[in-house]
N, C-alpha and C positions, 0 to 999 in steps of 0.2 A: 496492597493490603497494609493498612497502618494500625488497625485495631490490635492491641497486644494479645487478646484472646485468640486471634487468628493464627498466632505463632506459638501457641502454648502446647500444641499437640505432640511436637517432637520429643518433649520431656517424658511423655507417657506413651511412646510408640508401641511398646509391647502390650500395654493394657488396652490401647485403642484396637489393636489387631485382635486381641483375645476376647474383648467384651462387646464390641460394636456389632449391630445386626447386619446380616447380609441383605441382598436385594431380590425381590421377586422378578421372575422372567419378564413380566410386562414392561419393566423399565427398558429392556433392550428391544422388545417387540414393537413398541410405540414408534420407533424411529422410521419403520418401513424400509430400512436399508437392506440390500441383498447380503448374503453370506460372504461375498467377495469384497465387501467394503473395507476401506481404511478409516478407522475412527480414532479420535483423541479422547482420552479420559483426563479431564482437566482438574488440577488439584486433587490428584488421585489418592492421596493419603497413603494407607498401607495396601491399597489395591482391592478393597472390598468389592467395588463395582468392576474393577479391572478384570477380575476372575470371570464374572458373568460375561463381559464383553469378549473375552478371549475365547470363550466357548462358542460364540456366535459369529464373529467376524474374522476375515482373513488376516488383517493386520491391526494391532492395537498399539497405540503410542500413549504412554502414561507420563504426564508432566506434573511434577510435584516439587515445590520449593524446599521442603525440609529434608535434609539428608537422612535423618533417622527414620522417618516415615518411608521415604523412597527406597531405602535399603531392604524393606520387607516386601517389596513388589517382585514377584518372580514369574509373572504370567505375561509380560509384555516388554517391549522396548521402553526404557525409562530415560527421561531427560530432566535436569533441573530447570525450573522456570516458573513463572507466575502467570496468572490469567491476564494481567496487564501487559506482560511482555512474553508472549508465547514464542518459544524458540523453534519455530517452524516457518517454512516459506509460504508465500501466498497460495491460496486455492489448492491446498495439498491433501485435505482430508474430506471424506464424504459425510462425516458426522462428528459432532462434538457432544460429549456427555459430561455432566458435572453433578456429583453427588455430595450433598451435605456441605457445600462450600460457597455457593454463589453469594450468600448473604454477607460473607466476609470481604468480598471484592470491592474495588472501586468500579462500580457497575458500568459506568459510561465507558471507561477504558477497556474493561473486559469485553463488553459487547462489540466495540470497535475491532478488537483483536480477533474475536471469534468470527466476525464478518470477514476479516482479512483471510483467515486460514481455511475456512470452509468453502467448498465449491458451490457455485450457484445451484440451487435445488437441493443442497445438502441439508441434513437434519441437525437440530440442536435439542437435547433433552436435559432438563434440569430436575433433580429430584431431592426430596427430603423425606426422612423417616420420622414418624411421630407415633408414640404409644397412644392407643385409643382407650385403654383401661388400665387399672392397676395390675401389676404382676400377680400371678396366682402361684402359690398362696401369697397373701399380703405380707410384707416384711413386718417383723415384730416392732413394737414401740421403741424398744432399746436401740435397734438399728436406726430408726428414724431420728432418734435423739442424737446419735453420733453424727449423722449428716447435718443436723441443725447446728451443732456446736462447731463443726469444721467449715461450714459454708461461709465464704467471705461476705462481709456486710454489703448489702445492696446488690449482690451477684444475682443476675437473672438469666445467665447463659445467652446463647445466640438465638434461641427460638423466637424471641420478640422481634428480631430483625427479619426473620422469615415471614412472620405474620404481618408485619408492618407493610411489606410489599414494595418498599422503595427500590429494591433491586430490579424490579420489573420495569420501572419507568423509562430507562433508556431505549427499550424495545419499541416504544411508540414512534420514534423518529428514525429507526434503523431499518435497513432493507430485509425485514423478516415478516413472514405472515403473522397474524395475531396469535398470541400465545394460547394454546389449548391446555385444558386442565382435566386430569382424571386421577383416580386413586386406585390402588391395588392393596387388598388386605393380605396380610401374612402374619406369621407368628415367630417370635424370637424365643428360642428355647436355650436355657443356660444352666450350667451347674453353678454352685455358689461362688467359686473362684472367678468364673467368667462374669457373673453379675457384679461382683465387687470391682473387677477391672473396668467394666463399663462405666460405673460411677466415677472412678478415679480418672477416666479419660474425658470427662466433661470439662469444658474450658475453665470454669471457676476453680475446680479442684486441681486441674492440671497446672494452674499458675501457683499453687501452694509450694513452699519449699519441699524438697524431696523427703526430708525427715518427717515433716508433718503428714505428707501423703502416706508414708509407710506406717506411721503411727495409726492413721485412720484405717489403713488396710488391716492392721492387727486387731484393732477394736472391732471392726465389722466381722472379721473371721471368728472372733469370740462370741459375737452376738447372734450370728446366723447359723442355722442348722445346715448340715451337709445334705443337699437335696436338689431336685430339679425345679427351676422356676420358669414360668411361661408368661410371656407378655404379648397381648394382641397388638399388632402394629398396622399402620397404614402408610404405604408409600404414596406421597403426594408428587405427582408427575406433571411437569410443565413441558410442553413440546412445541416446536415451530419448525419452519423451513426457511432457508435463505432464498430470497427472491433473485 
């Protein structure tokens, strides 16, 4: 990973854990793996997906390069490491899962490493969360103006990398079945503090100096009412099997 935004999340680890959405059960179900399986959560972050996997599988190994993010994982074995250099032996896991991270990888190297560590016939599941509609109720204009003022010029986040699809290209020449795609609808329910944390954990804002992030937090806290916010979400799930 060489993209600076890919390394921005450790500075906002607590906000990432507090604000980011969870994952629907379908993300685990689509693998088709038995409950006794050993699985890898690659670039596990704070363990949002790890928690779901730990409820489903006999052994879960979470690999995450950032110390601050990895310190918040409490539901699995944890190891420092990257997708390009997975710290595991050959053919040692039945499945690999990756949530909200594959677009940041050097995809060719990551696919080669996943091919190395997953057993023949094993599963790979890659997923991304996307809001499908504006949160309810909508944020007031004052809060939207705060976001506009603090957003770095030209910042578009990582979503465009997901949609561009370049991360999928190495699979065409790798020993995996064709990628399958499906979606799962769910809902992200937050209080005001959690909603602010989610925004501050977005890569563009995570790269801001801490003092500016905290000023932004204070401004948003003053502009938003204390209430519950609901956002319709869609989990985009790509899956395949190792040949």
